N, CA, C and O of each residue as an XYZ file, in Angstrom:
680
protein
N      68.175    183.162    194.781
C      68.462    182.004    193.959
C      68.595    182.424    192.497
O      69.462    181.937    191.772
N      67.716    183.339    192.079
C      67.743    183.800    190.694
C      69.051    184.542    190.413
O      69.614    184.393    189.329
N      69.545    185.334    191.360
C      70.796    186.058    191.194
C      71.979    185.100    191.052
O      72.899    185.352    190.274
N      71.948    183.994    191.813
C      73.011    182.997    191.708
C      73.005    182.365    190.325
O      74.065    182.132    189.744
N      71.835    182.089    189.801
C      71.709    181.483    188.474
C      72.239    182.419    187.395
O      72.956    181.989    186.491
N      71.889    183.692    187.489
C      72.375    184.672    186.519
C      73.890    184.807    186.636
O      74.591    184.872    185.626
N      74.395    184.849    187.878
C      75.829    184.968    188.106
C      76.571    183.768    187.525
O      77.594    183.946    186.864
N      76.083    182.555    187.756
C      76.733    181.349    187.239
C      76.683    181.312    185.715
O      77.659    180.917    185.077
N      75.571    181.714    185.128
C      75.455    181.757    183.666
C      76.457    182.759    183.095
O      77.134    182.474    182.108
N      76.547    183.931    183.720
C      77.496    184.955    183.261
C      78.928    184.453    183.403
O      79.761    184.700    182.530
N      79.218    183.757    184.483
C      80.555    183.210    184.707
C      80.912    182.179    183.637
O      82.040    182.164    183.144
N      79.971    181.330    183.281
C      80.197    180.327    182.237
C      80.437    181.008    180.891
O      81.347    180.619    180.159
N      79.633    182.017    180.556
C      79.784    182.739    179.289
C      81.147    183.420    179.230
O      81.828    183.350    178.207
N      81.548    184.073    180.309
C      82.864    184.738    180.348
C      83.971    183.701    180.238
O      84.947    183.920    179.519
N      83.844    182.601    180.921
C      84.851    181.533    180.858
C      84.992    180.982    179.452
O      86.110    180.766    178.984
N      83.883    180.751    178.771
C      83.937    180.259    177.390
C      84.565    181.293    176.462
O      85.333    180.949    175.564
N      84.236    182.546    176.683
C      84.803    183.612    175.849
C      86.312    183.701    176.047
O      87.059    183.834    175.077
N      86.758    183.630    177.279
C      88.198    183.688    177.549
C      88.913    182.459    176.992
O      90.018    182.575    176.463
N      88.309    181.315    177.103
C      88.918    180.082    176.590
C      89.065    180.135    175.072
O      90.083    179.695    174.537
N      88.078    180.658    174.383
C      88.134    180.706    172.923
C      89.160    181.724    172.436
O      89.548    181.686    171.268
N      89.608    182.632    173.299
C      90.611    183.625    172.921
C      92.030    183.131    173.169
O      92.991    183.818    172.823
N      92.172    181.968    173.753
C      93.509    181.441    174.016
C      94.228    181.223    172.694
O      93.629    180.724    171.741
N      95.509    181.593    172.620
C      96.235    181.445    171.354
C      96.428    179.977    170.994
O      96.605    179.115    171.854
N      96.386    179.732    169.692
C      96.673    178.380    169.221
C      98.153    178.111    169.436
O      98.965    179.033    169.359
N      98.514    176.875    169.701
C      99.936    176.575    169.892
C     100.703    176.800    168.587
O     100.148    176.637    167.500
N     101.968    177.173    168.700
C     102.836    177.393    167.555
C     103.677    176.141    167.352
O     104.299    175.643    168.291
N     103.695    175.632    166.122
C     104.463    174.429    165.811
C     105.412    174.696    164.656
O     105.220    175.623    163.870
N     106.426    173.873    164.572
C     107.322    173.862    163.416
C     106.914    172.724    162.500
O     106.428    171.687    162.952
N     107.116    172.931    161.209
C     106.831    171.894    160.219
C     108.008    171.817    159.249
O     108.501    172.850    158.798
N     108.461    170.617    158.926
C     109.589    170.489    157.998
C     109.153    170.749    156.562
O     107.968    170.668    156.238
N     110.128    171.065    155.702
C     109.798    171.209    154.283
C     109.332    169.874    153.709
O     109.587    168.813    154.279
N     108.653    169.945    152.585
C     108.275    168.734    151.857
C     108.964    168.790    150.507
O     108.888    169.792    149.795
N     109.632    167.710    150.168
C     110.412    167.645    148.937
C     109.830    166.636    147.964
O     109.022    165.782    148.329
N     110.266    166.758    146.706
C     109.900    165.816    145.656
C     111.191    165.184    145.145
O     112.114    165.899    144.753
N     111.268    163.863    145.145
C     112.441    163.180    144.608
C     112.293    163.048    143.108
O     111.162    163.122    142.628
N     113.322    162.863    142.347
C     114.739    162.749    142.687
C     115.408    164.111    142.632
O     114.768    165.124    142.354
N     116.721    164.118    142.906
C     117.510    165.328    142.689
C     117.526    165.621    141.206
O     117.535    164.702    140.387
N     117.531    166.900    140.852
C     117.574    167.314    139.453
C     118.826    168.143    139.206
O     119.389    168.727    140.132
N     119.255    168.188    137.959
C     120.459    168.921    137.568
C     120.103    169.951    136.505
O     119.221    169.727    135.676
N     120.806    171.091    136.542
C     120.602    172.122    135.537
C     121.928    172.812    135.240
O     122.832    172.860    136.074
N     122.013    173.345    134.022
C     123.152    174.175    133.635
C     122.772    175.654    133.727
O     123.597    176.527    133.456
N     121.513    175.938    134.112
C     121.049    177.314    134.300
C     121.816    177.949    135.463
O     122.402    177.248    136.287
N     121.806    179.262    135.519
C     122.479    179.972    136.600
C     121.831    179.597    137.934
O     120.605    179.521    138.023
N     122.638    179.361    138.972
C     122.078    178.918    140.261
C     121.068    179.886    140.864
O     120.134    179.454    141.539
N     121.240    181.199    140.632
C     120.306    182.164    141.218
C     118.912    182.073    140.602
O     117.962    182.624    141.158
N     118.769    181.391    139.466
C     117.437    181.229    138.871
C     116.672    180.060    139.500
O     115.465    179.923    139.298
N     117.373    179.229    140.254
C     116.733    178.076    140.894
C     116.167    178.539    142.234
O     116.854    178.517    143.255
N     114.905    178.956    142.212
C     114.219    179.428    143.413
C     112.924    178.645    143.590
O     112.481    177.937    142.685
N     112.333    178.783    144.756
C     111.080    178.084    145.052
C     110.005    178.419    144.020
O     109.323    177.524    143.521
N     109.854    179.699    143.701
C     108.791    180.101    142.785
C     109.122    179.817    141.320
O     108.225    179.824    140.477
N     110.390    179.569    141.004
C     110.787    179.342    139.613
C     111.225    177.905    139.329
O     111.586    177.591    138.195
N     111.201    177.037    140.323
C     111.768    175.696    140.167
C     111.086    174.852    139.083
O     111.704    173.928    138.555
N     109.859    175.143    138.751
C     109.169    174.375    137.710
C     109.512    174.863    136.309
O     109.122    174.238    135.323
N     110.237    175.972    136.211
C     110.618    176.523    134.914
C     112.082    176.282    134.574
O     112.588    176.818    133.589
N     112.753    175.490    135.371
C     114.180    175.232    135.172
C     114.362    174.154    134.111
O     113.646    173.153    134.081
N     115.341    174.388    133.243
C     115.681    173.413    132.195
C     116.615    172.371    132.815
O     117.775    172.664    133.105
N     116.109    171.171    133.012
C     116.883    170.114    133.657
C     117.671    169.315    132.628
O     117.258    169.172    131.477
N     118.814    168.799    133.070
C     119.666    167.973    132.214
C     120.012    166.684    132.955
O     119.959    166.615    134.183
N     120.365    165.671    132.177
C     120.838    164.412    132.762
C     122.295    164.168    132.430
O     122.933    163.260    132.963
N     122.816    165.016    131.519
C     124.222    164.891    131.157
C     124.810    166.262    130.869
O     124.096    167.229    130.604
N     126.137    166.314    130.929
C     126.852    167.563    130.688
C     128.253    167.230    130.196
O     128.604    166.062    130.031
N     129.045    168.266    129.967
C     130.437    168.076    129.560
C     131.347    168.350    130.755
O     130.960    169.057    131.686
N     132.531    167.801    130.726
C     133.522    168.053    131.768
C     133.750    169.550    131.878
O     133.870    170.242    130.867
N     133.808    170.049    133.106
C     134.057    171.466    133.344
C     132.825    172.345    133.363
O     132.921    173.513    133.739
N     131.661    171.826    132.969
C     130.430    172.623    133.023
C     130.104    172.990    134.470
O     130.411    172.236    135.394
N     129.487    174.142    134.657
C     128.983    174.535    135.963
C     127.578    173.939    136.101
O     126.666    174.295    135.356
N     127.423    173.041    137.050
C     126.180    172.289    137.222
C     125.590    172.617    138.588
O     126.314    172.681    139.582
N     124.289    172.824    138.636
C     123.593    172.995    139.909
C     122.676    171.804    140.105
O     121.836    171.507    139.255
N     122.843    171.123    141.230
C     121.941    170.037    141.607
C     120.983    170.619    142.645
O     121.395    171.381    143.519
N     119.706    170.256    142.544
C     118.739    170.776    143.507
C     117.655    169.746    143.781
O     117.430    168.823    142.997
N     116.987    169.931    144.922
C     115.902    169.048    145.322
C     114.601    169.842    145.255
O     114.385    170.736    146.073
N     113.720    169.527    144.280
C     112.453    170.252    144.163
C     111.698    170.251    145.504
O     111.661    169.246    146.215
N     111.111    171.385    145.818
C     110.469    171.583    147.106
C     108.989    171.895    146.906
O     108.639    172.819    146.172
N     108.120    171.123    147.561
C     106.674    171.327    147.454
C     106.149    172.290    148.522
O     105.175    173.007    148.294
N     106.802    172.303    149.693
C     106.358    173.125    150.822
C     107.600    173.627    151.546
O     108.531    172.854    151.774
N     107.633    174.895    151.909
C     108.847    175.500    152.464
C     109.136    175.146    153.916
O     110.274    175.277    154.366
N     108.132    174.702    154.652
C     108.321    174.461    156.081
C     108.042    175.731    156.863
O     107.920    176.811    156.286
N     107.940    175.597    158.189
C     107.628    176.726    159.067
C     108.452    176.605    160.345
O     108.643    175.513    160.881
N     108.933    177.745    160.818
C     109.647    177.842    162.099
C     110.901    176.970    162.167
O     111.130    176.260    163.146
N     111.693    177.038    161.124
C     112.993    176.379    161.104
C     114.032    177.496    161.120
O     114.011    178.370    160.254
N     114.938    177.476    162.092
C     115.918    178.553    162.111
C     117.231    178.158    161.465
O     118.030    179.030    161.123
N     117.481    176.847    161.285
C     118.713    176.440    160.621
C     118.523    175.071    159.971
O     117.924    174.164    160.549
N     119.050    174.950    158.756
C     119.077    173.658    158.068
C     120.514    173.393    157.638
O     121.226    174.303    157.213
N     120.924    172.153    157.753
C     122.238    171.750    157.275
C     122.019    170.733    156.172
O     121.447    169.666    156.396
N     122.485    171.079    154.969
C     122.335    170.204    153.809
C     123.663    169.508    153.558
O     124.701    170.161    153.448
N     123.632    168.198    153.468
C     124.847    167.424    153.223
C     124.724    166.746    151.863
O     123.835    165.924    151.641
N     125.624    167.102    150.968
C     125.669    166.533    149.630
C     126.884    165.612    149.558
O     127.985    166.013    149.938
N     126.699    164.396    149.081
C     127.816    163.472    148.895
C     127.709    162.858    147.513
O     126.705    163.013    146.816
N     128.765    162.159    147.134
C     128.812    161.566    145.806
C     129.468    160.203    145.877
O     130.114    159.852    146.864
N     129.287    159.436    144.801
C     129.948    158.144    144.701
C     131.372    158.300    144.166
O     132.042    157.304    143.897
N     131.841    159.547    144.009
C     133.152    159.800    143.419
C     133.960    160.784    144.256
O     133.422    161.770    144.761
N     135.250    160.512    144.398
C     136.150    161.449    145.069
C     136.341    162.714    144.245
O     136.771    163.734    144.784
N     136.033    162.674    142.960
C     136.203    163.847    142.089
C     135.238    164.968    142.468
O     135.524    166.138    142.215
N     134.114    164.630    143.062
C     133.166    165.660    143.512
C     133.312    165.932    144.998
O     133.199    167.077    145.438
N     133.561    164.890    145.769
C     133.711    165.066    147.201
C     132.421    165.490    147.874
O     131.417    165.718    147.200
N     132.433    165.600    149.204
C     131.236    166.036    149.926
C     131.162    167.555    150.016
O     132.172    168.247    149.890
N     129.964    168.057    150.232
C     129.741    169.490    150.433
C     128.657    169.636    151.493
O     127.579    169.053    151.377
N     128.952    170.416    152.522
C     127.964    170.712    153.553
C     127.619    172.188    153.463
O     128.508    173.039    153.446
N     126.331    172.491    153.407
C     125.862    173.869    153.316
C     124.922    174.123    154.484
O     123.922    173.424    154.646
N     125.246    175.129    155.301
C     124.385    175.518    156.415
C     123.549    176.699    155.950
O     124.081    177.711    155.496
N     122.253    176.559    156.065
C     121.320    177.586    155.605
C     120.574    178.140    156.808
O     119.866    177.398    157.491
N     120.722    179.431    157.078
C     119.978    180.082    158.157
C     118.644    180.562    157.572
O     118.595    181.064    156.449
N     117.579    180.404    158.336
C     116.221    180.769    157.900
C     115.885    180.116    156.558
O     115.563    180.815    155.597
N     115.955    178.792    156.481
C     115.755    178.112    155.200
C     114.321    178.084    154.698
O     114.077    177.590    153.597
N     113.365    178.594    155.461
C     111.978    178.613    154.988
C     111.740    179.748    154.002
O     110.704    179.783    153.338
N     112.681    180.669    153.901
C     112.563    181.778    152.964
C     112.551    181.218    151.546
O     113.383    180.379    151.200
N     111.624    181.673    150.736
C     111.472    181.121    149.382
C     112.703    181.323    148.508
O     112.909    180.569    147.556
N     113.528    182.328    148.811
C     114.743    182.510    148.017
C     115.833    181.527    148.412
O     116.796    181.337    147.669
N     115.690    180.894    149.584
C     116.672    179.926    150.056
C     116.338    178.509    149.596
O     117.150    177.601    149.771
N     115.182    178.310    149.023
C     114.764    176.986    148.579
C     114.595    176.979    147.073
O     114.341    178.034    146.491
N     114.723    175.863    146.436
C     115.027    174.550    146.972
C     116.505    174.440    147.367
O     117.326    175.259    146.954
N     116.842    173.404    148.183
C     118.251    173.192    148.504
C     119.028    172.961    147.210
O     118.569    172.243    146.322
N     120.215    173.579    147.111
C     120.985    173.429    145.879
C     122.477    173.503    146.157
O     122.920    174.057    147.163
N     123.232    172.932    145.240
C     124.695    172.950    145.307
C     125.198    173.109    143.878
O     124.790    172.362    142.988
N     126.071    174.066    143.658
C     126.648    174.281    142.341
C     128.100    173.821    142.373
O     128.860    174.188    143.269
N     128.475    173.016    141.388
C     129.826    172.459    141.334
C     130.289    172.397    139.885
O     129.490    172.533    138.959
N     131.580    172.192    139.702
C     132.146    172.008    138.366
C     132.138    170.517    138.053
O     132.619    169.703    138.841
N     131.583    170.168    136.885
C     131.518    168.759    136.491
C     132.934    168.192    136.417
O     133.841    168.865    135.927
N     133.134    166.970    136.894
C     134.460    166.360    136.889
C     135.060    166.310    135.486
O     134.344    166.334    134.484
N     136.388    166.241    135.440
C     137.089    166.212    134.152
C     137.131    164.820    133.535
O     137.679    164.644    132.447
N     136.566    163.842    134.207
C     136.522    162.481    133.683
C     135.094    162.105    133.307
O     134.155    162.317    134.074
N     134.951    161.543    132.112
C     133.627    161.069    131.686
C     133.179    159.955    132.633
O     133.995    159.185    133.139
N     131.875    159.886    132.860
C     131.355    158.830    133.723
C     129.977    159.141    134.258
O     129.369    160.162    133.937
N     129.509    158.230    135.080
C     128.190    158.323    135.706
C     128.407    158.683    137.173
O     129.041    157.932    137.914
N     127.881    159.828    137.585
C     128.095    160.321    138.944
C     126.773    160.367    139.692
O     125.790    160.935    139.215
N     126.767    159.761    140.868
C     125.593    159.776    141.738
C     125.812    160.832    142.808
O     126.877    160.891    143.422
N     124.804    161.665    143.029
C     124.832    162.687    144.080
C     123.736    162.334    145.078
O     122.612    162.013    144.693
N     124.077    162.397    146.370
C     123.142    162.055    147.442
C     122.881    163.283    148.307
O     123.739    164.154    148.446
N     121.681    163.337    148.885
C     121.264    164.487    149.688
C     120.712    164.049    151.032
O     119.969    163.072    151.131
N     121.094    164.799    152.078
C     120.513    164.657    153.417
C     120.343    166.048    154.003
O     121.079    166.969    153.648
N     119.384    166.203    154.891
C     119.188    167.488    155.570
C     118.891    167.242    157.038
O     118.244    166.258    157.398
N     119.369    168.142    157.880
C     118.966    168.157    159.285
C     118.438    169.557    159.574
O     118.899    170.541    158.994
N     117.465    169.632    160.478
C     116.795    170.888    160.797
C     116.829    171.157    162.286
O     116.726    170.236    163.096
N     116.974    172.429    162.646
C     116.799    172.894    164.008
C     115.566    173.785    163.996
O     115.518    174.787    163.282
N     114.578    173.413    164.788
C     113.306    174.132    164.807
C     113.306    175.222    165.875
O     113.945    175.073    166.916
N     112.592    176.312    165.620
C     112.462    177.370    166.613
C     111.232    177.161    167.495
O     111.033    177.897    168.462
N     110.422    176.183    167.177
C     109.303    175.741    168.019
C     109.227    174.231    167.829
O     109.690    173.712    166.813
N     108.658    173.532    168.778
C     108.577    172.083    168.627
C     107.553    171.717    167.550
O     106.671    172.505    167.209
N     107.697    170.510    167.032
C     106.698    169.994    166.095
C     105.500    169.522    166.910
O     105.536    169.539    168.140
N     104.451    169.106    166.233
C     103.275    168.609    166.953
C     103.614    167.386    167.802
O     102.953    167.117    168.805
N     104.651    166.646    167.393
C     105.054    165.472    168.179
C     106.040    165.835    169.280
O     106.465    164.960    170.034
N     106.417    167.124    169.390
C     107.232    167.576    170.508
C     108.733    167.625    170.269
O     109.478    167.898    171.210
N     109.212    167.375    169.055
C     110.656    167.400    168.815
C     111.098    168.786    168.351
O     110.306    169.543    167.789
N     112.377    169.113    168.592
C     112.904    170.417    168.202
C     113.981    170.297    167.115
O     114.668    171.270    166.804
N     114.118    169.126    166.557
C     115.039    168.918    165.444
C     114.476    167.823    164.561
O     113.597    167.070    164.982
N     114.973    167.730    163.346
C     114.481    166.699    162.439
C     115.455    166.500    161.303
O     116.510    167.131    161.248
N     115.087    165.612    160.394
C     115.953    165.335    159.272
C     115.199    164.796    158.076
O     114.050    164.367    158.181
N     115.870    164.828    156.937
C     115.295    164.296    155.710
C     116.414    163.674    154.906
O     117.469    164.298    154.792
N     116.264    162.503    154.348
C     115.174    161.566    154.626
C     115.361    160.958    156.009
O     116.415    161.113    156.627
N     114.357    160.283    156.480
C     114.433    159.717    157.823
C     115.195    158.398    157.855
O     115.528    157.903    158.932
N     115.476    157.825    156.687
C     116.283    156.602    156.631
C     117.180    156.680    155.401
O     116.999    157.541    154.540
N     118.150    155.769    155.328
C     119.082    155.797    154.200
C     118.552    155.017    153.008
O     119.201    154.969    151.963
N     117.393    154.411    153.148
C     116.855    153.627    152.045
C     117.630    152.334    151.879
O     118.099    151.761    152.862
N     117.768    151.877    150.666
C     118.410    150.586    150.420
C     119.930    150.658    150.462
O     120.596    149.626    150.377
N     120.497    151.868    150.592
C     121.950    151.976    150.569
C     122.588    151.527    151.872
O     123.692    150.982    151.868
N     121.902    151.750    152.992
C     122.311    151.175    154.254
C     123.503    151.790    154.962
O     123.888    151.271    156.010
N     124.117    152.858    154.467
C     125.155    153.501    155.248
C     125.089    155.013    155.092
O     124.418    155.528    154.199
N     125.792    155.713    155.968
C     125.537    157.134    156.200
C     125.685    158.052    154.994
O     124.822    158.903    154.777
N     126.739    157.914    154.206
C     126.952    158.886    153.137
C     125.945    158.787    152.007
O     125.661    159.790    151.352
N     125.407    157.624    151.767
C     124.418    157.486    150.704
C     123.024    157.627    151.296
O     122.790    157.313    152.463
N     122.124    158.097    150.484
C     120.779    158.399    150.931
C     119.779    157.873    149.911
O     120.139    157.582    148.770
N     118.542    157.754    150.322
C     117.484    157.363    149.390
C     117.094    158.518    148.479
O     116.291    158.336    147.564
N     117.652    159.710    148.714
C     117.403    160.880    147.883
C     118.664    161.127    147.071
O     119.687    161.544    147.613
N     118.590    160.865    145.755
C     119.772    161.010    144.936
C     119.394    161.293    143.480
O     118.231    161.194    143.087
N     120.393    161.639    142.712
C     120.225    161.870    141.300
C     121.487    161.396    140.583
O     122.546    161.250    141.193
N     121.355    161.159    139.288
C     122.489    160.668    138.499
C     122.774    161.643    137.384
O     121.870    162.037    136.648
N     124.043    162.040    137.254
C     124.505    162.941    136.213
C     125.570    162.212    135.407
O     126.500    161.637    135.972
N     125.430    162.237    134.089
C     126.431    161.633    133.213
C     127.298    162.740    132.624
O     126.794    163.691    132.026
N     128.612    162.600    132.803
C     129.559    163.544    132.220
C     130.131    162.913    130.986
O     130.658    161.802    131.031
N     130.028    163.630    129.864
C     130.503    163.104    128.567
C     131.900    163.591    128.261
O     132.458    163.251    127.217
């Protein structure tokens, strides 16, 4: 009887030890952004995750200026193998731009940005941002894709988003 008790105790200890060594599940997490979109006349290569707080932002520019719009990023995300960034505008002068980013969690790939030439007409230009993600592991809720923002906000249709910025061209 004593041998059975020792055997069962040893079996329980081994079972607990093996259970505690089981790997934690791997999950994907989306990036976390800070609204609104920001604009800069700085060189686009200076707009990086680690340098984004040192960028000189502008709200206006001159026609023909090279402008980079970007979305400040608080967290890079994990296990995302592809992101598609869709930039749209309230003006045909800027048009839409879609940028596919492979391995977008890399700090040099963030924040999302688009560099364009300011329109030749003075005015107020709204730029809108959307992102879709393909995950290399499911999220904690079990999905393998996602998007940002999750709704269009008060604009109510696809091209406009609740994530936007306004640039005035003088």
